[in-house]
Short mmCIF file of the C-alpha atoms (twelve columns), coordinates in Angstrom:
data_MODEL
# 
_entry.id   MODEL 
# 
loop_
_atom_site.group_PDB 
_atom_site.id 
_atom_site.type_symbol 
_atom_site.label_atom_id 
_atom_site.label_alt_id 
_atom_site.label_comp_id 
_atom_site.label_asym_id 
_atom_site.label_seq_id 
_atom_site.Cartn_x 
_atom_site.Cartn_y 
_atom_site.Cartn_z 
_atom_site.pdbx_PDB_model_num 
ATOM 1  C CA . MET A 1  110.146 120.806 122.649 1 
ATOM 2  C CA . PRO A 2  106.444 121.544 121.979 1 
ATOM 3  C CA . GLU A 3  104.793 119.899 118.991 1 
ATOM 4  C CA . PRO A 4  104.761 122.311 116.024 1 
ATOM 5  C CA . HIS A 5  101.448 123.180 114.370 1 
ATOM 6  C CA . ALA A 6  100.669 124.788 111.019 1 
ATOM 7  C CA . GLY A 7  99.913  128.482 111.273 1 
ATOM 8  C CA . ALA A 8  97.753  130.519 108.923 1 
ATOM 9  C CA . GLY A 9  98.737  129.857 105.322 1 
ATOM 10 C CA . GLU A 10 101.153 127.063 106.327 1 
ATOM 11 C CA . VAL A 11 101.261 123.273 106.226 1 
ATOM 12 C CA . ARG A 12 102.946 120.812 108.554 1 
ATOM 13 C CA . VAL A 13 104.772 117.937 106.860 1 
ATOM 14 C CA . ARG A 14 105.554 114.609 108.523 1 
ATOM 15 C CA . VAL A 15 108.997 114.077 106.974 1 
ATOM 16 C CA . ALA A 16 109.786 110.546 105.829 1 
ATOM 17 C CA . ALA A 17 113.185 111.137 104.175 1 
ATOM 18 C CA . VAL A 18 115.734 113.908 103.651 1 
ATOM 19 C CA . GLY A 19 118.483 114.367 101.095 1 
ATOM 20 C CA . LEU A 20 121.917 115.077 102.526 1 
ATOM 21 C CA . SER A 21 125.160 115.926 100.766 1 
ATOM 22 C CA . PRO A 22 128.672 115.058 101.972 1 
ATOM 23 C CA . MET A 23 129.225 118.776 102.606 1 
ATOM 24 C CA . LEU A 24 126.651 118.662 105.407 1 
ATOM 25 C CA . SER A 25 129.002 116.589 107.571 1 
ATOM 26 C CA . SER A 26 130.718 119.896 108.434 1 
ATOM 27 C CA . VAL A 27 127.455 121.609 109.451 1 
ATOM 28 C CA . PRO A 28 127.589 120.850 113.220 1 
ATOM 29 C CA . GLY A 29 131.033 122.456 113.508 1 
ATOM 30 C CA . MET A 30 129.985 125.424 111.387 1 
ATOM 31 C CA . ALA A 31 126.793 125.812 113.408 1 
ATOM 32 C CA . ARG A 32 128.753 125.968 116.684 1 
ATOM 33 C CA . ARG A 33 131.176 128.458 115.165 1 
ATOM 34 C CA . PHE A 34 128.378 130.824 114.169 1 
ATOM 35 C CA . GLY A 35 126.124 130.196 117.186 1 
ATOM 36 C CA . ILE A 36 123.383 128.431 115.217 1 
ATOM 37 C CA . THR A 37 121.144 126.009 117.120 1 
ATOM 38 C CA . LEU A 38 120.464 122.761 115.275 1 
ATOM 39 C CA . PRO A 39 118.238 121.604 113.693 1 
ATOM 40 C CA . SER A 40 118.087 124.705 111.512 1 
ATOM 41 C CA . GLY A 41 116.764 123.419 108.186 1 
ATOM 42 C CA . PHE A 42 120.055 122.663 106.451 1 
ATOM 43 C CA . ALA A 43 118.516 119.712 104.551 1 
ATOM 44 C CA . ALA A 44 116.371 121.376 101.902 1 
ATOM 45 C CA . ASP A 45 115.340 118.227 100.030 1 
ATOM 46 C CA . PHE A 46 112.746 116.109 101.760 1 
ATOM 47 C CA . ALA A 47 109.771 113.858 101.154 1 
ATOM 48 C CA . GLY A 48 106.794 113.389 103.394 1 
ATOM 49 C CA . THR A 49 103.083 113.707 103.957 1 
ATOM 50 C CA . VAL A 50 101.166 116.876 104.738 1 
ATOM 51 C CA . ASP A 51 99.451  116.023 108.021 1 
ATOM 52 C CA . GLU A 52 98.094  119.438 109.030 1 
ATOM 53 C CA . VAL A 53 96.875  122.495 107.103 1 
ATOM 54 C CA . GLY A 54 96.610  125.877 108.772 1 
ATOM 55 C CA . ALA A 55 93.718  128.282 108.344 1 
ATOM 56 C CA . GLY A 56 93.595  130.701 105.447 1 
ATOM 57 C CA . LYS A 57 94.789  130.556 101.876 1 
ATOM 58 C CA . LEU A 58 97.882  128.615 100.826 1 
ATOM 59 C CA . THR A 59 99.196  129.074 97.308  1 
ATOM 60 C CA . VAL A 60 101.808 126.675 95.971  1 
ATOM 61 C CA . PRO A 61 103.071 127.524 92.493  1 
ATOM 62 C CA . ILE A 62 103.149 124.416 90.285  1 
ATOM 63 C CA . ALA A 63 105.574 124.623 87.354  1 
ATOM 64 C CA . ALA A 64 104.798 121.211 85.869  1 
ATOM 65 C CA . THR A 65 103.144 117.875 86.617  1 
ATOM 66 C CA . PHE A 66 104.447 114.509 85.393  1 
ATOM 67 C CA . PRO A 67 103.159 110.945 85.761  1 
ATOM 68 C CA . VAL A 68 105.701 108.707 87.494  1 
ATOM 69 C CA . GLU A 69 106.404 107.034 84.151  1 
ATOM 70 C CA . GLU A 70 107.942 110.359 83.008  1 
ATOM 71 C CA . ILE A 71 110.176 110.846 86.062  1 
ATOM 72 C CA . ARG A 72 113.239 111.229 83.840  1 
ATOM 73 C CA . GLU A 73 111.709 114.294 82.156  1 
ATOM 74 C CA . ALA A 74 110.774 115.757 85.553  1 
ATOM 75 C CA . VAL A 75 114.344 115.379 86.806  1 
ATOM 76 C CA . GLN A 76 115.746 116.925 83.627  1 
ATOM 77 C CA . LEU A 77 113.453 119.931 84.013  1 
ATOM 78 C CA . GLN A 78 114.495 120.404 87.633  1 
ATOM 79 C CA . ALA A 79 118.187 119.989 86.780  1 
ATOM 80 C CA . GLY A 80 117.930 122.915 84.362  1 
ATOM 81 C CA . ARG A 81 117.329 125.199 87.381  1 
ATOM 82 C CA . ARG A 82 115.018 127.449 85.368  1 
ATOM 83 C CA . VAL A 83 111.844 126.251 87.061  1 
ATOM 84 C CA . HIS A 84 109.620 128.756 88.829  1 
ATOM 85 C CA . GLY A 85 107.408 126.621 91.064  1 
ATOM 86 C CA . LYS A 86 107.177 123.027 92.192  1 
ATOM 87 C CA . ILE A 87 107.504 119.982 89.987  1 
ATOM 88 C CA . VAL A 88 104.849 117.407 90.879  1 
ATOM 89 C CA . VAL A 89 105.223 113.702 90.142  1 
ATOM 90 C CA . THR A 90 101.966 111.768 90.408  1 
ATOM 91 C CA . LEU A 91 101.898 108.116 91.423  1 
# 
């Protein structure tokens, strides 16, 4: 597989961790059933480092920024599912 690169208005993220739910254990069988080739992006929660930025303009909507000491408030805001944009936690 060729190494992916960020296109215009995109970033490439070197993923360090992903969040998986127990439901995802059925994904390989479901993928075969529907003819989906894995990996297909089923894990939506991830953490990593942006290691390449493509040309052009990239706009990321930021809903709120919290210092790490206020992580509880950040999680509560996200849990409310009324956020329009990313929640940033600064270290």
